N, C-alpha and C positions, 0 to 999 in steps of 0.2 A: 358515376354519371347515369342519367336516366336513359341515354340513347347510345348509339354505337359509334358515332364518329363526331369529331369536333370541327365545326364549320365556322370559319372566320367570315365576318361581314364587314368589308372595308368600304364604307360609303364616302361620298364626297362629290364636289363639283368636277374635279379632275380637269381643270381649265387652265393649262393642260396637265395630264399626268407627267410627272417628272421623276428624276432619280431619287429624290427624297422619299416619295411615296413607295417606290420599289424597295429601297433600303429598309424602310420601316416595316413593310410587309414581310421581307425576308427574315428580319430579326425576330419579329413576333411569331412568325410561322415556326421558326426553330425553337425559340424559348418556350412557347406554349405547346409545342408538339401538335400543331393543328394538322388535320388531314387535308384540308383545302381552304383556300380563301377566295371568296367572291369579291371582286372589285366592282362596286355598284355606282356608276355615275348618276347623279340626280337629274331629273327632268327640269324641275324648277326648284332650286334650293330654298327652303323656308326661312333660313336665317341669314341670307345674303341678298344684298341689293342686286337686282338683275341688270348688271351693267358690264359691257365688254365680255359677256359670256358667249363662247362659241356655241353654235347650234349643237343640240344633243347628239345628232348623228356624227358630227365631227369628233366630239369628245369620246364617244364610244369607239369610233374607228381608231383613234390614237391609242386608246387602251388596248385594243386588240393587237395593234402593232407592238406595243410595249411588252405585252405578256406572251407573245408568240413563242411557242416551244416550251412553255412552262405549264406542265399538266396540273401542278398544284395551285396555280393562279388562274382564275377563270373570270373573264370579263362578263358582266351580267347586264342585260338590258331591262331588268325587271321593273325599274322605276321609270325608265324612258318609255317603255311600252304602255304605261298607265296614262301618260299624257296629262298629269296633274301635279300639283305641288307634292314634293317627295317627303312625306312624313314617315318617321322610322317605325311607328306602330303598324302602319299599313304594310310596309315592306317586310317587317318581321313576321307578320301573320301569313303573308303570301309565301315567304321562304319556308315556313313550317309546313305549309301544305305541299310545297314542291319537294322538300327534303324531310319527310316525316321521321326518319331515323337519325337525323343529325341534331347535335346540340349546338345552338347558335351562340356565337361570341362576337359582339360588336367590337371592331378595332377603332379606336378613337383617340385623338390627341387630347392631352389633359386640358389644353386651352378650350377646346370645344366642350369637353365634359363639364367644365365649370359652369356652363350655361344650361345644364340639363333641365333645370326647372322651367325653362322657357319652351321646352319641347311639348308637342301635343301629346296628352295622356302619358306624360313621362313616367309616372309611377307604374302604369301598366307595362311600359317597356322594361322597367327595372324588374318587375315581377316575372315577366315572361322570357327573359333572356339573360345572358351574361355579358360582362364588359372586360375588355383588355385595354386599359387606359395607358397610353404611351407618353413618355416624357417628351417635353418640348423645351427648347432654350427659353429662358426667361420665366418659366413657371415651375412650381414645386408640386410634385405628385402628392405630397402629404396634404395639400389643400383640398383634395377630393373630399375628404370627410367633412370639411367645413360647409360644403354646399348640400349635404345630404341630411335628411331627417334622421333622428336618432335610430329609428328602426332599420335604416340601411347602413348605418355606420359600422355595425357589427359584421356586415357582409363584405367588408373591404379587407383585402390581404395583398401583401407584396408577393410577386412571383419571382423567385430567385432562379438563377441559372441552374438548370437540371431538375428543378422541382416539378413534381407531377401534378398537373391540374386535377387528375382523377382522384388524387388523395385529398385535395382541398375542397372540391365540390362534393355535395351541395351546400356545405356549411358557409362557403364563401362564393360570391357570384360577381364581385367587382375586383379585378386583379390589376395591380399597379406594376407596370413593366418599364424598367429603365432601358432605353435604346440609345444608340449612337446616331442621333438625328443629324442628317446632312443639312448644312446651312443654305437650303434652296427653298425658294417660295415660287408659287405659280405666278404671283404678281411680278416678280423679277423676270421670269421667262417671258411673260406677255409684254412687259415694257421693252425688253431687249428686242423682241420680235417687232414691236411697233417701230423701233428706231432703225430696224434693218441690221442689227448687230448679231453676231454669232451667238447661238444658244447651245453650242457644243459643250459637253460636260455637264449640262443641266438637265437634259432630256435624252432618252435613247436616240440614236442616230436616225432610226426610221421615223420617229416622231418629229424630229427636226426637219426632215425632208418633207413630211406631210404638211407641217405648218407653212413651210416655204412654198410648196406647190399650190396650196389652197389660199395663200395670202391671208392666213388667220392673224388676228390681233393687229393688223395694220390699219392705219387711219384710212377712212373712206375718202376717195377723191371728191 
């Protein structure tokens, strides 16, 4: 590795953060032997229609509640503080300035990675960072190579249990990681909250309390 620590960058809308996010973070943290993971809620997500998205301050507050007591998991306001559309290339370069001795690894579901060619300056993102691509139900990790230009296909490797990232990099920069993804979606949480149904078992208890107290995702009167 070129740097001294492995820093995971787990971006997303987190609308809201749920137990599936936490499970994915825990598995990749362990399998990739990362030092820390930054959970980075977007201010304005570039690839999602801005509809029924809780205000950024609420999404960040829920992340802080969900990650409380976990020193290896850090809620980051880096994109929210920018007050602009959250493009990965901007976030990556800011992270590198803030953590100059860390090697960055984007944590991303395979479904999102398959759209990487739609990202702003995506080839620069590929050149300047690493990826830990997580499995998702209904998608095949092997499809990752199909959306990459030939020059990047040789950079793809499977990350097996107990394998050392340090021994694979820098020859490989895109790592495929099988995880036991929980069948939970943020849209399911929002819909249950909208209907006034219980979201216990889908989000941390503190997050469920926050959603109820602030009446998030409920229909406006």
